[in-house]
C-alpha positions as a printed NumPy array, in Angstrom:
array([[  69.783,  -30.965,  -90.257],
       [  67.677,  -29.02 ,  -92.979],
       [  64.818,  -26.953,  -91.799],
       [  62.459,  -28.725,  -94.176],
       [  63.532,  -32.368,  -92.792],
       [  63.176,  -31.131,  -89.084],
       [  59.786,  -29.127,  -89.264],
       [  58.282,  -32.208,  -90.908],
       [  59.655,  -34.673,  -88.427],
       [  58.675,  -32.251,  -85.628],
       [  55.088,  -32.082,  -86.796],
       [  54.498,  -35.656,  -87.521],
       [  56.081,  -36.695,  -84.137],
       [  54.964,  -34.047,  -81.801],
       [  51.924,  -32.107,  -83.059],
       [  49.89 ,  -34.186,  -85.452],
       [  48.793,  -36.754,  -82.907],
       [  47.279,  -34.039,  -80.816],
       [  45.532,  -32.255,  -83.815],
       [  42.125,  -32.838,  -85.109],
       [  41.84 ,  -33.657,  -88.864],
       [  41.085,  -30.191,  -90.036],
       [  43.85 ,  -28.661,  -88.111],
       [  46.271,  -31.442,  -89.219],
       [  45.467,  -30.425,  -92.877],
       [  45.89 ,  -26.713,  -92.28 ],
       [  49.419,  -27.197,  -90.637],
       [  50.51 ,  -29.619,  -93.29 ],
       [  49.424,  -27.265,  -95.934],
       [  51.581,  -24.562,  -94.497],
       [  54.485,  -26.744,  -94.098],
       [  54.604,  -28.447,  -97.482],
       [  53.414,  -25.427,  -99.498],
       [  55.306,  -22.704,  -97.972],
       [  58.117,  -23.744,  -95.65 ],
       [  59.586,  -26.959,  -97.219],
       [  60.09 ,  -25.733, -100.9  ],
       [  61.482,  -22.307,  -99.84 ],
       [  65.079,  -21.246,  -99.738],
       [  64.831,  -21.252,  -95.936],
       [  63.536,  -24.774,  -95.955],
       [  66.797,  -25.872,  -97.822],
       [  69.016,  -24.24 ,  -95.045],
       [  70.694,  -25.96 ,  -92.322],
       [  68.974,  -25.102,  -89.172],
       [  72.151,  -24.295,  -87.329],
       [  73.106,  -21.694,  -90.085],
       [  69.716,  -19.751,  -90.132],
       [  69.837,  -16.358,  -88.725],
       [  67.2  ,  -13.853,  -87.829],
       [  67.605,  -12.018,  -91.129],
       [  66.992,  -15.213,  -92.964],
       [  63.663,  -15.786,  -91.281],
       [  62.621,  -12.08 ,  -91.444],
       [  63.4  ,  -12.105,  -95.133],
       [  61.309,  -15.168,  -95.792],
       [  58.29 ,  -13.801,  -93.855],
       [  58.642,  -10.51 ,  -95.658],
       [  58.708,  -12.3  ,  -99.025],
       [  55.42 ,  -14.216,  -98.101],
       [  53.95 ,  -10.716,  -97.211],
       [  54.972,   -8.955, -100.227],
       [  55.06 ,  -11.476, -103.166],
       [  53.592,  -14.769, -101.638],
       [  54.925,  -18.116, -102.444],
       [  57.616,  -18.077, -105.164],
       [  58.2  ,  -21.782, -105.369],
       [  56.951,  -23.568, -108.661],
       [  54.314,  -25.977, -107.021],
       [  51.51 ,  -27.088, -109.238],
       [  49.077,  -27.412, -106.376],
       [  49.492,  -23.71 , -105.385],
       [  46.645,  -21.929, -107.025],
       [  47.72 ,  -18.458, -105.742],
       [  51.305,  -18.729, -106.939],
       [  53.088,  -15.483, -106.758],
       [  50.17 ,  -13.73 , -104.808],
       [  50.879,  -12.129, -101.416],
       [  49.957,  -14.067,  -98.429],
       [  47.551,  -12.53 ,  -95.821],
       [  49.017,  -11.412,  -92.352],
       [  47.067,  -13.904,  -90.649],
       [  48.499,  -16.773,  -92.715],
       [  52.096,  -15.335,  -92.387],
       [  51.566,  -15.074,  -88.514],
       [  50.46 ,  -18.724,  -88.556],
       [  53.72 ,  -19.76 ,  -90.462],
       [  55.903,  -17.763,  -88.051],
       [  54.248,  -19.432,  -85.069],
       [  55.002,  -22.928,  -86.795],
       [  58.52 ,  -21.942,  -87.192],
       [  58.955,  -20.587,  -83.531],
       [  57.456,  -24.003,  -81.998],
       [  59.693,  -26.165,  -84.261],
       [  62.927,  -24.186,  -83.527],
       [  62.076,  -24.177,  -79.723],
       [  61.615,  -27.947,  -79.99 ],
       [  64.879,  -28.146,  -81.713],
       [  66.75 ,  -26.648,  -78.838],
       [  65.25 ,  -29.169,  -76.442],
       [  66.486,  -31.866,  -78.693],
       [  70.03 ,  -30.341,  -78.889],
       [  69.733,  -29.885,  -82.577],
       [  70.494,  -26.122,  -82.182],
       [  71.346,  -23.601,  -79.57 ],
       [  69.188,  -20.618,  -80.303],
       [  65.797,  -19.743,  -81.628],
       [  66.238,  -17.096,  -84.437],
       [  62.426,  -17.05 ,  -85.263],
       [  61.671,  -15.63 ,  -81.825],
       [  63.789,  -12.51 ,  -82.489],
       [  61.925,  -11.687,  -85.716],
       [  59.5  ,   -8.815,  -85.94 ],
       [  55.857,  -10.131,  -85.422],
       [  53.483,   -9.635,  -88.205],
       [  50.958,   -7.03 ,  -87.262],
       [  47.563,   -8.466,  -88.114],
       [  45.129,   -5.826,  -89.131],
       [  41.618,   -6.288,  -87.847],
       [  38.871,   -5.112,  -90.33 ],
       [  35.498,   -4.553,  -88.947],
       [  33.189,   -7.144,  -90.495],
       [  29.772,   -6.43 ,  -91.647],
       [  26.889,   -6.934,  -89.048],
       [  23.035,   -6.842,  -89.31 ],
       [  21.909,   -3.673,  -87.906],
       [  18.683,   -4.249,  -85.615],
       [  16.19 ,   -3.273,  -88.182],
       [  17.844,   -5.285,  -90.963],
       [  18.007,   -8.347,  -88.609],
       [  14.306,   -7.862,  -87.838],
       [  13.357,   -7.674,  -91.615],
       [  15.631,  -10.582,  -92.27 ],
       [  13.894,  -12.921,  -89.799],
       [  10.411,  -11.688,  -90.987],
       [  11.266,  -12.502,  -94.618],
       [  12.607,  -15.974,  -93.739],
       [   9.603,  -16.881,  -91.356],
       [   8.522,  -19.78 ,  -93.803],
       [  12.08 ,  -20.897,  -94.511],
       [  13.061,  -24.503,  -93.512],
       [  15.819,  -23.273,  -91.284],
       [  14.089,  -20.253,  -89.83 ],
       [  14.345,  -21.709,  -86.336],
       [  18.068,  -22.13 ,  -87.107],
       [  18.638,  -18.548,  -88.19 ],
       [  16.723,  -17.493,  -84.847],
       [  19.23 ,  -19.356,  -82.852],
       [  22.344,  -17.777,  -84.754],
       [  20.974,  -14.289,  -84.1  ],
       [  19.755,  -14.531,  -80.446],
       [  22.146,  -17.18 ,  -79.021],
       [  25.378,  -16.556,  -80.857],
       [  26.098,  -19.91 ,  -82.008],
       [  28.81 ,  -20.761,  -84.526],
       [  27.728,  -22.587,  -87.784],
       [  29.442,  -25.98 ,  -86.74 ],
       [  27.761,  -25.737,  -83.296],
       [  24.304,  -25.068,  -84.502],
       [  24.457,  -28.014,  -87.04 ],
       [  26.055,  -30.135,  -84.571],
       [  23.337,  -29.525,  -81.916],
       [  21.55 ,  -32.626,  -80.639],
       [  18.01 ,  -32.885,  -78.965],
       [  19.988,  -34.647,  -76.149],
       [  21.594,  -31.387,  -75.392],
       [  18.431,  -29.051,  -75.46 ],
       [  16.689,  -29.043,  -72.293],
       [  13.125,  -27.543,  -72.81 ],
       [  12.134,  -27.86 ,  -69.199],
       [  15.068,  -25.547,  -68.011],
       [  15.16 ,  -23.555,  -71.238],
       [  18.794,  -24.126,  -71.925],
       [  21.095,  -25.831,  -74.29 ],
       [  24.589,  -27.421,  -74.087],
       [  27.239,  -27.018,  -76.649],
       [  29.45 ,  -29.994,  -76.656],
       [  29.709,  -31.178,  -80.106],
       [  30.202,  -29.787,  -83.588],
       [  29.543,  -30.689,  -87.308],
       [  32.526,  -29.898,  -89.438],
       [  33.794,  -30.617,  -92.913],
       [  36.519,  -33.058,  -93.294],
       [  37.549,  -33.162,  -96.951],
       [  34.204,  -32.925,  -98.815],
       [  32.128,  -34.661,  -96.171],
       [  30.301,  -33.422,  -92.976],
       [  31.427,  -35.204,  -89.891],
       [  30.115,  -34.895,  -86.414],
       [  32.787,  -34.284,  -83.93 ],
       [  31.664,  -35.283,  -80.457],
       [  34.009,  -32.508,  -78.795],
       [  34.43 ,  -28.659,  -79.363],
       [  37.797,  -27.285,  -80.618],
       [  38.479,  -25.554,  -77.231],
       [  37.399,  -26.051,  -73.718],
       [  35.77 ,  -22.568,  -73.553],
       [  33.654,  -23.562,  -76.497],
       [  31.861,  -26.128,  -74.167],
       [  29.187,  -24.196,  -72.419],
       [  25.5  ,  -24.014,  -71.247],
       [  23.409,  -21.24 ,  -72.972],
       [  19.983,  -20.236,  -71.653],
       [  17.254,  -19.098,  -73.977],
       [  13.888,  -17.442,  -73.585],
       [  10.387,  -18.857,  -73.675],
       [   9.869,  -17.577,  -77.218],
       [  12.816,  -19.732,  -78.66 ],
       [  11.492,  -22.691,  -76.576],
       [   8.224,  -22.384,  -78.417],
       [   9.959,  -22.267,  -81.781],
       [  11.981,  -25.348,  -80.96 ],
       [   8.911,  -27.176,  -79.941],
       [   7.273,  -26.296,  -83.164],
       [  10.403,  -27.311,  -85.158],
       [  10.629,  -30.545,  -83.181],
       [   6.854,  -31.315,  -84.186],
       [   7.776,  -30.732,  -87.891],
       [  10.88 ,  -32.867,  -87.801],
       [   8.881,  -35.796,  -86.305],
       [   6.223,  -35.241,  -89.13 ],
       [   9.105,  -35.547,  -91.681],
       [  10.259,  -38.632,  -89.954],
       [   6.79 ,  -40.223,  -90.492],
       [   6.514,  -39.217,  -94.052],
       [   9.937,  -39.647,  -95.585],
       [  11.13 ,  -43.   ,  -96.634],
       [  14.556,  -43.956,  -95.24 ],
       [  14.598,  -41.26 ,  -92.723],
       [  17.222,  -41.627,  -90.233],
       [  18.722,  -39.432,  -87.617],
       [  21.116,  -41.639,  -85.585],
       [  22.678,  -38.699,  -83.764],
       [  19.28 ,  -37.17 ,  -82.886],
       [  20.319,  -33.691,  -84.334],
       [  18.089,  -30.732,  -84.193],
       [  18.76 ,  -29.614,  -87.802],
       [  19.261,  -32.25 ,  -90.574],
       [  18.35 ,  -32.722,  -94.053],
       [  14.767,  -33.886,  -94.948],
       [  15.761,  -37.497,  -94.833],
       [  17.543,  -36.953,  -91.31 ],
       [  21.024,  -37.15 ,  -92.729],
       [  23.803,  -34.667,  -91.738],
       [  23.268,  -31.181,  -93.32 ],
       [  26.497,  -30.057,  -95.132],
       [  27.715,  -26.833,  -93.321],
       [  28.944,  -25.442,  -96.579],
       [  25.388,  -25.83 ,  -98.169],
       [  24.039,  -24.181,  -95.027],
       [  26.304,  -21.087,  -95.584],
       [  25.638,  -20.935,  -99.227],
       [  21.734,  -20.963,  -98.781],
       [  22.041,  -18.315,  -95.969],
       [  24.046,  -16.262,  -98.545],
       [  21.467,  -16.681, -101.191],
       [  18.862,  -15.43 ,  -98.857],
       [  20.917,  -12.323,  -98.237],
       [  21.327,  -11.767, -102.023],
       [  17.642,  -11.885, -102.557],
       [  16.704,   -9.386,  -99.858],
       [  17.388,   -5.848, -101.28 ],
       [  17.629,   -4.4  ,  -97.852],
       [  20.735,   -6.566,  -96.942],
       [  24.304,   -5.679,  -97.539],
       [  25.767,   -8.324,  -99.735],
       [  28.818,   -8.742,  -97.583],
       [  26.736,  -10.345,  -95.021],
       [  27.067,  -14.013,  -94.44 ],
       [  26.31 ,  -16.667,  -91.91 ],
       [  29.085,  -15.576,  -89.309],
       [  27.664,  -12.044,  -89.435],
       [  24.867,  -13.22 ,  -87.245],
       [  27.246,  -14.029,  -84.664],
       [  29.069,  -10.78 ,  -84.908],
       [  25.615,   -9.086,  -84.707],
       [  24.716,  -11.057,  -81.502],
       [  28.025,   -9.976,  -79.835],
       [  27.402,   -6.491,  -80.87 ],
       [  23.9  ,   -6.25 ,  -79.539],
       [  24.936,   -7.922,  -76.298],
       [  27.57 ,   -5.186,  -75.913],
       [  25.043,   -2.491,  -76.723],
       [  22.604,   -3.969,  -74.194],
       [  25.288,   -3.24 ,  -71.443],
       [  25.836,   -7.04 ,  -70.778],
       [  29.153,   -7.759,  -68.801],
       [  32.026,   -8.636,  -71.169],
       [  32.661,  -11.801,  -69.129],
       [  29.082,  -12.852,  -69.553],
       [  29.335,  -12.251,  -73.47 ],
       [  32.791,  -14.233,  -73.491],
       [  31.291,  -17.102,  -71.554],
       [  28.027,  -17.404,  -73.683],
       [  29.785,  -16.891,  -76.891],
       [  32.675,  -19.359,  -76.013],
       [  35.695,  -17.027,  -76.589],
       [  38.849,  -18.228,  -74.934],
       [  39.533,  -14.701,  -73.253],
       [  37.869,  -11.473,  -72.665],
       [  40.69 ,   -9.624,  -74.477],
       [  39.972,  -11.584,  -77.65 ],
       [  36.353,  -10.18 ,  -77.434],
       [  37.672,   -6.671,  -76.878],
       [  40.093,   -6.819,  -79.812],
       [  37.259,   -7.853,  -82.108],
       [  34.445,   -5.597,  -80.758],
       [  36.565,   -2.536,  -79.667],
       [  34.332,   -0.246,  -81.763],
       [  31.272,   -1.491,  -80.252],
       [  32.727,   -1.399,  -76.747],
       [  33.781,    2.272,  -77.149],
       [  30.08 ,    3.147,  -78.139],
       [  28.721,    1.462,  -75.129],
       [  31.445,    3.22 ,  -72.806],
       [  30.23 ,    6.544,  -74.298],
       [  26.527,    5.77 ,  -73.472],
       [  27.623,    4.56 ,  -69.898],
       [  29.575,    7.755,  -69.333],
       [  26.79 ,   10.035,  -70.62 ],
       [  24.32 ,    8.196,  -68.317],
       [  26.601,    8.705,  -65.453],
       [  27.082,   12.268,  -66.063],
       [  23.239,   12.864,  -66.575],
       [  22.384,   11.099,  -63.176],
       [  25.063,   12.838,  -61.231],
       [  24.328,   16.205,  -62.822],
       [  20.481,   16.208,  -62.504]])
């Protein structure tokens, strides 16, 4: 059986039913854009060797997709290491299942060299810049939303999917259990998080409770004055008429604010607020397991990989403090 035929069959039969729509679109894009039209895709699975797969992955890294497909906008451009890693993972899974079905005897992809993904340290809001940013946006419609990004470490989709039903103003905590995502060009509320670890309870201080109460009052005023106002999901942050707020517009608006403020690095974006939260938590000597749990990361080592530079600074401070205490 040809690789292109089997990988399509494998995904449609075993994986697509388990995946959410956005994940389906991503996987199908990798399969139909990069795997199926390639020389590797035209080979019989039983004839594919380690070198064939390694050459295919190297070609993607060095020169990108060489197949003449009209829908490929970046034709001939190298693919990112992250993308090639994903394609390799798809191939490993497809070949592994082909062994189970008796199509082949060996998985040549598993013996290829993994693609080393380089982690580039993303920009963060330094404490003084974060303070100035929040001062400058105090009158902004989504000021309270920005505060939740910086001080609770929420993801954009978690913030916009947050319902008042999940905010406990008596206990000062909120529950993350649904997200607002883009499906095609339309915002859709998904009543489940992407992973189990993303489902979590986050406490917040009294100051944020006051902001949320003020925002709820303003939202009720909008409901009373805007014709056709509706908010069937009882979301905390919506458009003025109560409809779902487009996540892309939210990010664009945040970016526009950054550009207008001359003290902000133009590379900063909405997800930089989450990076800043994690960095500040590490610098505050919070336990990594607590940061992982509150931020919804799957494992502590993921957090360590991303924020290794921050952890090292925190470790230096801890070692210096220990030395000073024991040497005094």
